[in-house]
DSSP file (Angstrom, degrees, kcal/mol; ACC not computed):
  #  RESIDUE AA STRUCTURE BP1 BP2  ACC     N-H-->O    O-->H-N    N-H-->O    O-->H-N    TCO  KAPPA ALPHA  PHI   PSI    X-CA   Y-CA   Z-CA
    1    1 A X              0   0    0      0, 0.0     2,-0.3     0, 0.0    53,-0.2   0.000 360.0 360.0 360.0 145.1  -45.3   28.0  -77.5
    2    2 A X  E     -A   53   0A   0     51,-2.4    51,-3.4     2,-0.0     2,-0.5  -0.988 360.0-137.2-143.9 159.4  -45.3   31.5  -76.3
    3    3 A X  E     +A   52   0A   0     -2,-0.3     2,-0.3    49,-0.2    49,-0.2  -0.949  33.9 156.9-115.7 133.9  -43.2   33.8  -74.1
    4    4 A X  E     -A   51   0A   0     47,-2.2    47,-2.9    -2,-0.5     3,-0.1  -0.950  48.0 -79.3-146.9 163.6  -45.0   36.2  -71.8
    5    5 A X  E     -A   50   0A   0     -2,-0.3    45,-0.3    45,-0.2     2,-0.1  -0.433  56.3-106.9 -65.0 147.3  -44.4   38.1  -68.5
    6    6 A X        -     0   0    0     43,-2.9     2,-0.3    37,-0.1    43,-0.1  -0.414  36.8-130.2 -71.5 151.9  -44.9   35.9  -65.4
    7    7 A X    >   -     0   0    0     -2,-0.1     3,-2.5     1,-0.1     4,-0.2  -0.786  25.1 -91.2-109.9 152.3  -48.0   36.6  -63.6
    8    8 A X  T 3  S+     0   0    0     -2,-0.3    -1,-0.1     1,-0.3    33,-0.1  -0.232 116.4  35.0 -52.5 141.4  -48.6   37.2  -59.9
    9    9 A X  T 3  S+     0   0    0     -3,-0.0     3,-0.4    32,-0.0    -1,-0.3   0.183  94.9  89.4  94.6 -18.3  -49.3   33.8  -58.3
   10   10 A X    X>  +     0   0    0     -3,-2.5     4,-2.3     1,-0.2     3,-0.6   0.475  54.9  98.4 -92.5  -1.5  -47.0   31.9  -60.6
   11   11 A X  H 3> S+     0   0    0      1,-0.2     4,-2.8     2,-0.2     5,-0.2   0.877  78.6  55.5 -54.9 -41.6  -43.9   32.3  -58.3
   12   12 A X  H 3> S+     0   0    0     -3,-0.4     4,-2.3     1,-0.2    -1,-0.2   0.875 108.5  48.4 -61.1 -36.2  -44.2   28.8  -56.8
   13   13 A X  H <> S+     0   0    0     -3,-0.6     4,-2.0    -4,-0.2    -1,-0.2   0.915 111.2  49.9 -71.0 -44.0  -44.2   27.2  -60.2
   14   14 A X  H  X S+     0   0    0     -4,-2.3     4,-2.5     2,-0.2     5,-0.2   0.944 111.3  49.2 -55.8 -47.5  -41.1   29.2  -61.2
   15   15 A X  H  X S+     0   0    0     -4,-2.8     4,-2.8    -5,-0.2    -2,-0.2   0.937 109.3  52.3 -59.9 -44.6  -39.3   28.2  -58.0
   16   16 A X  H  X S+     0   0    0     -4,-2.3     4,-1.9     1,-0.2    -1,-0.2   0.843 109.3  49.5 -64.8 -32.8  -40.2   24.6  -58.6
   17   17 A X  H  X S+     0   0    0     -4,-2.0     4,-2.6     2,-0.2    63,-0.2   0.939 112.7  47.3 -67.8 -45.7  -38.7   24.7  -62.2
   18   18 A X  H  X S+     0   0    0     -4,-2.5     4,-2.6     1,-0.2     5,-0.3   0.897 110.3  52.1 -64.9 -40.8  -35.6   26.3  -60.9
   19   19 A X  H  X S+     0   0    0     -4,-2.8     4,-1.7    -5,-0.2    -1,-0.2   0.948 114.5  42.4 -57.1 -47.9  -35.3   23.8  -58.1
   20   20 A X  H  < S+     0   0    0     -4,-1.9     4,-0.5     2,-0.2    -2,-0.2   0.873 118.9  45.0 -65.7 -41.6  -35.6   20.8  -60.6
   21   21 A X  H  < S+     0   0    0     -4,-2.6     3,-0.3     1,-0.2    -2,-0.2   0.905 121.6  35.4 -71.8 -42.9  -33.3   22.5  -63.2
   22   22 A X  H >X S+     0   0    0     -4,-2.6     3,-1.9    -5,-0.2     4,-0.7   0.630  94.3  90.6 -92.8 -19.3  -30.5   23.6  -60.8
   23   23 A X  G >< S+     0   0    0     -4,-1.7     3,-1.2    -5,-0.3     4,-0.5   0.831  81.7  55.1 -44.5 -44.4  -30.8   20.6  -58.5
   24   24 A X  G 34 S+     0   0    0     -4,-0.5     4,-0.4    -3,-0.3    -1,-0.3   0.680 102.6  61.0 -69.2 -15.3  -28.2   18.4  -60.3
   25   25 A X  G X> S+     0   0    0     -3,-1.9     4,-3.0     1,-0.2     3,-0.8   0.730  82.0  82.5 -82.7 -24.4  -25.7   21.3  -59.9
   26   26 A X  H <X>S+     0   0    0     -3,-1.2     4,-2.6    -4,-0.7     5,-0.6   0.892  91.7  44.2 -54.0 -48.9  -25.7   21.3  -56.2
   27   27 A X  H 345S+     0   0    0     -4,-0.5    -1,-0.3     1,-0.2    -2,-0.1   0.773 117.0  49.0 -67.9 -19.6  -23.2   18.4  -55.6
   28   28 A X  H <45S+     0   0    0     -3,-0.8    -2,-0.2    -4,-0.4    -1,-0.2   0.897 118.8  36.5 -79.8 -44.2  -21.0   19.9  -58.3
   29   29 A X  H  <5S-     0   0    0     -4,-3.0    -2,-0.2     2,-0.2    -3,-0.2   0.728 104.2-128.8 -81.6 -24.9  -21.1   23.5  -57.0
   30   30 A X  T  <5S+     0   0    0     -4,-2.6     2,-0.3    -5,-0.4    -3,-0.2   0.519  80.1  36.5  88.3   4.7  -21.1   22.3  -53.4
   31   31 A X  S   <S-     0   0    0     -5,-0.6     2,-0.3    -6,-0.2    -2,-0.2  -0.958 104.6 -60.7-172.3 169.7  -24.1   24.5  -52.4
   32   32 A X        -     0   0    0     -2,-0.3    -9,-0.1    -3,-0.1     5,-0.1  -0.485  58.5-116.5 -66.1 125.7  -27.4   25.7  -53.8
   33   33 A X    >   -     0   0    0     -2,-0.3     3,-1.4   -11,-0.2     4,-0.3  -0.241  29.7-106.8 -56.0 151.4  -26.8   27.9  -56.9
   34   34 A X  G >  S+     0   0    0      1,-0.3     3,-2.1     2,-0.2     4,-0.3   0.817 116.2  61.4 -54.2 -38.6  -27.9   31.5  -56.5
   35   35 A X  G >  S+     0   0    0      1,-0.3     3,-1.1     2,-0.2    -1,-0.3   0.782  96.2  63.0 -64.4 -22.8  -31.1   31.2  -58.7
   36   36 A X  G <  S+     0   0    0     -3,-1.4    -1,-0.3     1,-0.2    -2,-0.2   0.605 105.3  48.0 -71.7 -13.1  -32.4   28.5  -56.2
   37   37 A X  G <  S+     0   0    0     -3,-2.1    -1,-0.2    -4,-0.3    -2,-0.2   0.350  88.2 116.9-107.9   3.3  -32.4   31.3  -53.5
   38   38 A X    <   -     0   0    0     -3,-1.1     2,-0.9    -4,-0.3     3,-0.1  -0.222  68.2-121.1 -75.0 164.5  -34.1   34.0  -55.5
   39   39 A X     >  -     0   0    0      1,-0.1     4,-1.7     2,-0.1     5,-0.2  -0.842  28.1-178.6-105.3  95.3  -37.4   35.7  -54.7
   40   40 A X  H  > S+     0   0    0     -2,-0.9     4,-2.0     1,-0.2     5,-0.1   0.739  79.2  59.6 -76.2 -19.4  -39.6   35.0  -57.7
   41   41 A X  H  > S+     0   0    0      2,-0.2     4,-2.4     1,-0.2    -1,-0.2   0.937 108.6  46.1 -65.1 -44.9  -42.6   36.9  -56.4
   42   42 A X  H  > S+     0   0    0      1,-0.2     4,-1.7     2,-0.2    -2,-0.2   0.853 111.7  51.5 -66.8 -35.1  -40.4   40.0  -56.3
   43   43 A X  H  <>S+     0   0    0     -4,-1.7     5,-2.6     2,-0.2     6,-0.8   0.868 110.1  48.3 -68.3 -34.8  -39.0   39.3  -59.7
   44   44 A X  H ><5S+     0   0    0     -4,-2.0     3,-1.4     4,-0.2    -2,-0.2   0.923 110.9  51.0 -71.3 -41.5  -42.5   39.0  -61.2
   45   45 A X  H 3<5S+     0   0    0     -4,-2.4    -2,-0.2     1,-0.3    -1,-0.2   0.843 109.3  51.9 -60.7 -33.5  -43.6   42.2  -59.4
   46   46 A X  T 3<5S-     0   0    0     -4,-1.7    -1,-0.3    -5,-0.1    -2,-0.2   0.479 114.5-117.9 -82.6  -3.7  -40.5   44.0  -60.9
   47   47 A X  T < 5S+     0   0    0     -3,-1.4    -3,-0.2    -4,-0.2    -2,-0.1   0.710  84.2 116.5  79.9  14.8  -41.4   42.8  -64.4
   48   48 A X      < +     0   0    0     -5,-2.6    16,-2.6    -6,-0.2     2,-0.5   0.601  52.4  82.6 -97.7  -9.9  -38.1   40.8  -64.6
   49   49 A X  E     + B   0  63A   0     -6,-0.8   -43,-2.9    14,-0.2     2,-0.4  -0.842  52.4 175.7-100.3 126.1  -39.6   37.3  -64.9
   50   50 A X  E     -AB   5  62A   0     12,-2.9    12,-2.5    -2,-0.5     2,-0.4  -0.953  13.7-147.6-126.3 146.9  -40.8   35.9  -68.2
   51   51 A X  E     -AB   4  61A   0    -47,-2.9   -47,-2.2    -2,-0.4     2,-0.7  -0.900  13.7-137.1-121.3 147.7  -42.2   32.4  -68.9
   52   52 A X  E     -AB   3  60A   0      8,-2.6     7,-3.4    -2,-0.4     8,-1.2  -0.906  31.4-167.6 -97.3 114.2  -42.2   30.0  -71.8
   53   53 A X  E     +AB   2  58A   0    -51,-3.4   -51,-2.4    -2,-0.7     2,-0.4  -0.865  13.2 179.6-112.0 137.4  -45.7   28.6  -72.0
   54   54 A X  E >  S- B   0  57A   0      3,-2.9     3,-1.8    -2,-0.4    -2,-0.0  -0.985  76.0 -14.5-138.6 125.8  -46.8   25.5  -74.0
   55   55 A X  T 3  S-     0   0    0     -2,-0.4     3,-0.1     1,-0.3    -1,-0.1   0.842 128.5 -53.6  50.0  40.8  -50.3   24.3  -74.0
   56   56 A X  T 3  S+     0   0    0      1,-0.3     2,-0.4     0, 0.0    -1,-0.3   0.505 116.0 110.1  80.5   4.2  -51.1   26.4  -71.0
   57   57 A X  E <  S-B   54   0A   0     -3,-1.8    -3,-2.9     0, 0.0     2,-0.6  -0.871  72.0-120.1-114.9 143.8  -48.3   25.0  -68.9
   58   58 A X  E     +B   53   0A   0     -2,-0.4    -5,-0.2    -5,-0.2     3,-0.1  -0.737  33.9 171.7 -83.2 121.5  -45.1   26.9  -67.9
   59   59 A X  E     -     0   0A   0     -7,-3.4    20,-2.7    -2,-0.6     2,-0.3   0.593  60.6 -10.0-106.3 -15.4  -42.2   25.0  -69.4
   60   60 A X  E     -BC  52  78A   0     -8,-1.2    -8,-2.6    18,-0.3     2,-0.3  -0.986  57.3-145.7-174.1 169.0  -39.3   27.4  -68.6
   61   61 A X  E     -BC  51  77A   0     16,-3.2    16,-2.4    -2,-0.3     2,-0.4  -0.972   1.9-160.9-146.3 158.8  -38.4   30.8  -67.3
   62   62 A X  E     -BC  50  76A   0    -12,-2.5   -12,-2.9    -2,-0.3     2,-0.5  -0.995   8.9-151.8-139.5 147.4  -36.0   33.6  -67.8
   63   63 A X  E     -BC  49  75A   0     12,-2.9    11,-2.1    -2,-0.4    12,-1.5  -0.980  21.3-179.4-119.5 120.3  -35.1   36.5  -65.4
   64   64 A X  E     - C   0  73A   0    -16,-2.6     2,-0.4    -2,-0.5     9,-0.2  -0.929  15.5-161.0-121.8 142.7  -33.8   39.7  -67.1
   65   65 A X  E     - C   0  72A   0      7,-2.6     7,-3.2    -2,-0.3     2,-0.5  -0.984  16.4-138.1-121.8 131.1  -32.7   43.0  -65.8
   66   66 A X  E     - C   0  71A   0     -2,-0.4     2,-0.2     5,-0.2     5,-0.2  -0.764  24.7-177.5 -88.5 130.9  -32.4   46.1  -67.9
   67   67 A X        -     0   0    0      3,-2.4     3,-0.2    -2,-0.5     0, 0.0  -0.670  42.7 -94.2-115.3 167.6  -29.4   48.1  -67.2
   68   68 A X  S    S+     0   0    0     -2,-0.2    87,-0.1     1,-0.2     3,-0.1   0.894 119.9  14.0 -52.7 -44.1  -28.4   51.5  -68.9
   69   69 A X  S    S+     0   0    0     35,-0.1    36,-0.4    83,-0.1     2,-0.3   0.327 129.0  20.4-119.8   6.8  -26.3   49.9  -71.6
   70   70 A X        -     0   0    0     -3,-0.2    -3,-2.4    34,-0.1     2,-0.5  -0.952  69.1-110.7-161.3 168.2  -27.1   46.1  -71.7
   71   71 A X  E     -Cd  66 107A   0     35,-1.8    37,-2.3    -2,-0.3     2,-0.7  -0.972  31.4-142.9-107.3 121.4  -29.7   43.6  -70.7
   72   72 A X  E     -Cd  65 108A   0     -7,-3.2    -7,-2.6    -2,-0.5     2,-1.0  -0.791   1.1-150.3 -89.8 116.8  -28.5   41.2  -67.9
   73   73 A X  E     +Cd  64 109A   0     35,-3.1    37,-0.6    -2,-0.7    -9,-0.2  -0.789  22.8 174.0 -83.3 104.0  -29.7   37.6  -68.2
   74   74 A X  E     -     0   0A   0    -11,-2.1     2,-0.3    -2,-1.0    -1,-0.2   0.807  58.9  -3.9 -81.0 -32.0  -29.8   36.7  -64.6
   75   75 A X  E     -C   63   0A   0    -12,-1.5   -12,-2.9    -3,-0.1     2,-0.4  -0.969  50.7-173.9-164.3 139.2  -31.3   33.3  -64.8
   76   76 A X  E     +C   62   0A   0     -2,-0.3     2,-0.4   -14,-0.2   -14,-0.2  -0.988  15.8 172.4-136.8 131.8  -32.7   30.8  -67.3
   77   77 A X  E     -C   61   0A   0    -16,-2.4   -16,-3.2    -2,-0.4     2,-0.4  -1.000  13.7-164.6-143.6 138.2  -34.3   27.5  -66.4
   78   78 A X  E     -C   60   0A   0     -2,-0.4   -18,-0.3   -18,-0.2     5,-0.1  -0.984  38.3-102.5-122.2 138.4  -36.2   24.8  -68.2
   79   79 A X    >>  -     0   0    0    -20,-2.7     3,-2.6    -2,-0.4     4,-0.5  -0.339  33.9-132.1 -47.0 121.4  -38.3   22.1  -66.7
   80   80 A X  G >4 S+     0   0    0      1,-0.3     3,-0.8   -63,-0.2    -1,-0.2   0.788 104.3  65.1 -57.0 -26.2  -36.0   19.1  -67.0
   81   81 A X  G 34 S+     0   0    0      1,-0.2    -1,-0.3   -22,-0.0    -2,-0.1   0.669 108.1  43.0 -67.8 -13.8  -38.9   16.9  -68.5
   82   82 A X  G X4 S+     0   0    0     -3,-2.6     3,-1.3   -23,-0.2     5,-0.4   0.416  84.2 127.7-115.3   0.9  -38.7   19.3  -71.4
   83   83 A X  T <<  +     0   0    0     -3,-0.8    -3,-0.0    -4,-0.5    -4,-0.0  -0.281  66.6  33.5 -59.1 143.8  -34.9   19.7  -72.0
   84   84 A X  T 3  S+     0   0    0      0, 0.0    -1,-0.2     0, 0.0    -4,-0.0   0.410  88.7 100.4  89.4   0.3  -33.7   19.1  -75.4
   85   85 A X  S <  S-     0   0    0     -3,-1.3    -2,-0.1     0, 0.0    -3,-0.0   0.323 101.1-101.2 -96.5   2.7  -36.7   20.4  -77.1
   86   86 A X  S  > S+     0   0    0     -4,-0.1     4,-2.1     3,-0.0     5,-0.1   0.533  85.0 127.8  91.5   5.2  -35.2   23.8  -78.0
   87   87 A X  H  > S+     0   0    0     -5,-0.4     4,-2.0     2,-0.2     5,-0.2   0.909  73.3  50.1 -66.6 -39.4  -37.0   25.6  -75.2
   88   88 A X  H  > S+     0   0    0      2,-0.2     4,-2.5     1,-0.2    -1,-0.2   0.892 109.6  51.9 -63.1 -38.1  -33.7   27.2  -73.9
   89   89 A X  H  > S+     0   0    0      2,-0.2     4,-2.8     1,-0.2    -1,-0.2   0.910 107.7  53.0 -59.1 -42.2  -32.8   28.3  -77.4
   90   90 A X  H  X S+     0   0    0     -4,-2.1     4,-2.1     2,-0.2    -2,-0.2   0.895 110.5  45.6 -62.0 -41.6  -36.3   29.9  -77.6
   91   91 A X  H  X S+     0   0    0     -4,-2.0     4,-2.3     2,-0.2    -1,-0.2   0.887 112.9  51.0 -74.4 -36.8  -35.7   31.9  -74.3
   92   92 A X  H  X S+     0   0    0     -4,-2.5     4,-2.3     2,-0.2     5,-0.3   0.943 110.3  49.0 -62.7 -44.6  -32.2   32.9  -75.4
   93   93 A X  H  X S+     0   0    0     -4,-2.8     4,-2.8     1,-0.2     5,-0.2   0.933 111.4  50.9 -53.0 -46.3  -33.7   34.2  -78.7
   94   94 A X  H  X S+     0   0    0     -4,-2.1     4,-2.3     1,-0.2    -1,-0.2   0.892 108.3  50.5 -63.7 -40.3  -36.3   36.0  -76.7
   95   95 A X  H  X S+     0   0    0     -4,-2.3     4,-1.9     2,-0.2    -1,-0.2   0.922 113.7  45.8 -63.2 -42.7  -33.6   37.7  -74.4
   96   96 A X  H  X S+     0   0    0     -4,-2.3     4,-2.0     1,-0.2    -2,-0.2   0.890 113.4  48.4 -66.3 -39.4  -31.6   38.9  -77.4
   97   97 A X  H  X S+     0   0    0     -4,-2.8     4,-2.9    -5,-0.3    -1,-0.2   0.868 110.8  52.1 -67.7 -32.6  -34.7   40.1  -79.2
   98   98 A X  H  X S+     0   0    0     -4,-2.3     4,-1.6    -5,-0.2    -1,-0.2   0.859 106.2  52.7 -69.5 -34.0  -35.8   41.9  -76.2
   99   99 A X  H  X>S+     0   0    0     -4,-1.9     5,-2.9     2,-0.2     4,-0.5   0.891 112.0  47.1 -68.3 -39.0  -32.5   43.6  -75.8
  100  100 A X  H ><5S+     0   0    0     -4,-2.0     3,-2.1     1,-0.2    -2,-0.2   0.959 107.9  54.1 -58.6 -51.4  -32.8   44.8  -79.4
  101  101 A X  H 3<5S+     0   0    0     -4,-2.9    -1,-0.2     1,-0.3    -2,-0.2   0.836 109.7  49.7 -51.0 -37.5  -36.3   45.9  -78.9
  102  102 A X  H 3<5S-     0   0    0     -4,-1.6    -1,-0.3    -5,-0.1    51,-0.2   0.564 118.3-112.1 -79.5  -9.7  -35.1   48.0  -76.0
  103  103 A X  T <<5 +     0   0    0     -3,-2.1    50,-1.3    -4,-0.5     2,-0.4   0.690  70.0 141.5  84.3  16.4  -32.3   49.5  -78.0
  104  104 A X      < -     0   0    0     -5,-2.9    -1,-0.3    48,-0.2    -2,-0.1  -0.815  41.1-158.2 -99.8 133.7  -29.6   47.8  -76.1
  105  105 A X        +     0   0    0     -2,-0.4    42,-2.6   -36,-0.4     2,-0.3   0.253  68.7  47.8 -95.3  13.8  -26.6   46.5  -78.0
  106  106 A X  E     - E   0 146A   0     40,-0.2   -35,-1.8   -37,-0.1     2,-0.4  -0.996  55.3-155.9-150.8 146.6  -25.3   43.9  -75.6
  107  107 A X  E     -dE  71 145A   0     38,-1.8    38,-2.8    -2,-0.3     2,-0.3  -0.982  20.5-169.5-113.7 134.9  -26.6   41.0  -73.4
  108  108 A X  E     +dE  72 144A   0    -37,-2.3   -35,-3.1    -2,-0.4     2,-0.3  -0.879  11.1 162.0-121.1 154.9  -24.5   40.0  -70.4
  109  109 A X  E     -dE  73 143A   0     34,-2.5    34,-3.1    -2,-0.3     2,-0.3  -0.949  21.1-147.1-156.8 171.5  -24.7   37.1  -68.1
  110  110 A X  E     - E   0 142A   0    -37,-0.6     2,-0.3    -2,-0.3    32,-0.2  -0.986  12.9-177.7-144.0 154.8  -22.8   35.2  -65.6
  111  111 A X  E     - E   0 141A   0     30,-2.3    30,-3.3    -2,-0.3     2,-0.2  -0.938  40.0 -82.2-144.2 163.2  -22.6   31.4  -64.6
  112  112 A X  E >   - E   0 140A   0     -2,-0.3     3,-1.2    28,-0.2    28,-0.3  -0.478  35.1-126.4 -67.2 141.1  -20.8   29.4  -62.0
  113  113 A X  T 3  S+     0   0    0     26,-2.4    -1,-0.1     1,-0.3    27,-0.1   0.796 110.4  55.6 -55.3 -36.6  -17.3   28.4  -62.9
  114  114 A X  T 3  S+     0   0    0     25,-0.3     2,-1.9     1,-0.2     3,-0.3   0.620  84.9  86.6 -78.4 -14.5  -18.0   24.8  -62.3
  115  115 A X    X>  +     0   0    0     -3,-1.2     4,-2.0     1,-0.2     3,-1.0  -0.304  50.1 157.1 -74.8  51.5  -20.9   24.9  -64.8
  116  116 A X  H 3>  +     0   0    0     -2,-1.9     4,-2.4     1,-0.3    -1,-0.2   0.769  66.4  57.8 -60.0 -29.4  -18.7   24.1  -67.7
  117  117 A X  H 3> S+     0   0    0     -3,-0.3     4,-2.0     2,-0.2    -1,-0.3   0.923 109.3  45.9 -63.2 -43.1  -21.5   22.7  -69.9
  118  118 A X  H <> S+     0   0    0     -3,-1.0     4,-2.9     2,-0.2     5,-0.2   0.912 110.6  53.4 -67.3 -41.4  -23.4   26.0  -69.5
  119  119 A X  H  X S+     0   0    0     -4,-2.0     4,-2.3     1,-0.2    -2,-0.2   0.946 111.0  47.6 -55.9 -47.8  -20.2   28.0  -70.3
  120  120 A X  H  X S+     0   0    0     -4,-2.4     4,-2.0     2,-0.2    -1,-0.2   0.868 109.8  53.2 -64.0 -38.0  -19.8   26.0  -73.5
  121  121 A X  H  X S+     0   0    0     -4,-2.0     4,-1.2     1,-0.2    -2,-0.2   0.939 110.2  45.4 -63.5 -49.7  -23.4   26.5  -74.5
  122  122 A X  H  <>S+     0   0    0     -4,-2.9     5,-2.3     1,-0.2     3,-0.2   0.876 109.7  56.1 -63.7 -37.9  -23.2   30.2  -74.2
  123  123 A X  H ><5S+     0   0    0     -4,-2.3     3,-1.7     1,-0.2    -1,-0.2   0.896 104.7  52.4 -58.4 -44.6  -19.9   30.2  -76.1
  124  124 A X  H 3<5S+     0   0    0     -4,-2.0    -1,-0.2     1,-0.3    -2,-0.2   0.807 105.7  56.2 -65.6 -27.9  -21.6   28.4  -79.0
  125  125 A X  T 3<5S-     0   0    0     -4,-1.2    -1,-0.3    -3,-0.2    -2,-0.2   0.373 128.9 -95.3 -81.1   2.9  -24.3   31.2  -78.9
  126  126 A X  T < 5S+     0   0    0     -3,-1.7    20,-0.3     1,-0.4     2,-0.3   0.563  77.5 141.8  97.5  10.3  -21.7   33.9  -79.4
  127  127 A X      < -     0   0    0     -5,-2.3     2,-0.4    18,-0.1    -1,-0.4  -0.702  34.7-156.4 -87.4 139.0  -21.1   34.9  -75.7
  128  128 A X  E     -F  144   0A   0     16,-2.8    16,-2.2    -2,-0.3     2,-0.3  -0.912  23.8-105.5-115.9 142.2  -17.5   35.7  -75.0
  129  129 A X  E     +F  143   0A   0     -2,-0.4    14,-0.3    14,-0.2     3,-0.1  -0.518  34.5 176.9 -66.1 127.5  -16.0   35.6  -71.6
  130  130 A X  E     -     0   0A   0     12,-3.1     2,-0.3     1,-0.3    13,-0.2   0.523  58.6 -33.3-107.3 -13.1  -15.4   39.0  -70.1
  131  131 A X  E     -F  142   0A   0     11,-1.3    11,-3.4     2,-0.0     2,-0.4  -0.935  43.1-128.3 169.4 164.4  -14.0   38.0  -66.6
  132  132 A X  E     +F  141   0A   0     -2,-0.3     2,-0.3     9,-0.2     9,-0.2  -0.999  35.7 143.5-137.5 137.8  -13.9   35.7  -63.7
  133  133 A X  E     -F  140   0A   0      7,-1.8     7,-3.0    -2,-0.4     2,-0.5  -0.988  48.4 -97.6-163.0 163.2  -14.3   36.7  -60.0
  134  134 A X  E     +F  139   0A   0     -2,-0.3     2,-0.3     5,-0.2     5,-0.2  -0.787  43.3 169.4 -84.1 126.2  -15.7   35.6  -56.7
  135  135 A X  E >   -F  138   0A   0      3,-2.3     3,-2.5    -2,-0.5    -2,-0.0  -0.984  65.3 -10.8-140.8 127.5  -19.1   37.2  -55.8
  136  136 A X  T 3  S-     0   0    0     -2,-0.3     3,-0.1     1,-0.3    -2,-0.0   0.817 128.6 -54.3  57.9  27.5  -21.4   36.3  -53.0
  137  137 A X  T 3  S+     0   0    0      1,-0.3     2,-0.4     0, 0.0    -1,-0.3   0.507 116.0 111.0  86.2  -0.6  -19.4   33.2  -52.3
  138  138 A X  E <   - F   0 135A   0     -3,-2.5    -3,-2.3   -26,-0.0     2,-0.7  -0.892  68.8-128.8-113.9 140.2  -19.7   31.9  -55.9
  139  139 A X  E     - F   0 134A   0     -2,-0.4   -26,-2.4    -5,-0.2     2,-0.4  -0.798  41.3-167.5 -82.0 116.8  -16.9   31.6  -58.5
  140  140 A X  E     -EF 112 133A   0     -7,-3.0    -7,-1.8    -2,-0.7     2,-0.5  -0.848  22.2-154.1-117.1 143.7  -18.6   33.3  -61.4
  141  141 A X  E     -EF 111 132A   0    -30,-3.3   -30,-2.3    -2,-0.4     2,-0.4  -0.979  19.3-149.0-110.4 123.9  -17.7   33.5  -65.1
  142  142 A X  E     +EF 110 131A   0    -11,-3.4   -12,-3.1    -2,-0.5   -11,-1.3  -0.758  18.6 179.1 -98.5 141.0  -19.0   36.6  -66.8
  143  143 A X  E     -EF 109 129A   0    -34,-3.1   -34,-2.5    -2,-0.4     2,-0.3  -0.958   8.5-168.7-139.0 153.6  -19.9   36.6  -70.5
  144  144 A X  E     -EF 108 128A   0    -16,-2.2   -16,-2.8    -2,-0.3     2,-0.4  -0.989  10.9-154.9-144.3 154.2  -21.3   39.0  -73.0
  145  145 A X  E     -E  107   0A   0    -38,-2.8   -38,-1.8    -2,-0.3     2,-0.3  -0.991  15.8-142.3-130.3 121.2  -22.8   39.0  -76.5
  146  146 A X  E     -E  106   0A   0     -2,-0.4     2,-1.0   -20,-0.3   -40,-0.2  -0.669  14.1-142.7 -81.2 135.1  -22.6   42.1  -78.7
  147  147 A X    >   -     0   0    0    -42,-2.6     3,-1.3    -2,-0.3    -1,-0.0  -0.794  22.7-147.4-100.3  89.5  -25.9   42.3  -80.8
  148  148 A X  T 3  S+     0   0    0     -2,-1.0     3,-0.1     1,-0.3   -42,-0.0  -0.211  77.9  30.6 -66.5 150.9  -24.5   43.6  -84.0
  149  149 A X  T 3  S+     0   0    0      1,-0.2     2,-0.7   -44,-0.0    -1,-0.3   0.529  92.6 111.6  79.7   5.6  -26.7   45.9  -86.0
  150  150 A X    <   -     0   0    0     -3,-1.3     2,-0.5   -45,-0.1    -1,-0.2  -0.913  54.6-154.8-115.4 105.2  -28.4   47.3  -82.9
  151  151 A X        -     0   0    0     -2,-0.7     2,-0.1    -3,-0.1    -3,-0.0  -0.702  20.9-126.0 -80.8 125.1  -27.7   50.8  -82.1
  152  152 A X        -     0   0    0     -2,-0.5     2,-0.3   -83,-0.1   -48,-0.2  -0.374  27.9-168.2 -68.8 147.7  -28.0   51.6  -78.5
  153  153 A X        -     0   0    0    -50,-1.3     3,-0.1   -51,-0.2   -48,-0.1  -0.836  34.6 -78.1-128.2 166.7  -30.4   54.4  -77.5
  154  154 A X        -     0   0    0     -2,-0.3   -85,-0.1     1,-0.1    -1,-0.0  -0.345  57.0 -98.5 -63.3 142.2  -30.9   56.2  -74.3
  155  155 A X              0   0    0      1,-0.1    -1,-0.1   -87,-0.1   -87,-0.1  -0.301 360.0 360.0 -60.9 149.2  -33.0   54.4  -71.8
  156  156 A X              0   0    0    -54,-0.1    -1,-0.1    -3,-0.1    -2,-0.1   0.423 360.0 360.0 -89.5 360.0  -36.7   55.5  -71.7
């Protein structure tokens, strides 16, 4: 397995993984979660989409945004056929390593309030809830993880 930047032309595969991964949440949330509405071609062009590749096939993806003082984990999705193999852990490890590489001392994320399983997973990974609020019609839970031992430096 390897993690690399997504390439132009891979947006349809990323969107398909997101559709499959987030599809079960639609009846729970009552509408399509925000990642299902994202523009993956634009994310790729901006250098924000990364893929987990195994044997030449894209197994998952992560969308990250660099901010001045933290890395925002905007979206993470694994092909449902591969869930339970540690792919999500590998992508979370990558996000945290990328934040450290960039000299950022924190990773932030948000998830839907009704996605309790995801909130629990992030809490087990050391993310702490920092707030709850309505945004773009979604009830969101905001979380952050301090990356100890990482001194933040000025953005390049």
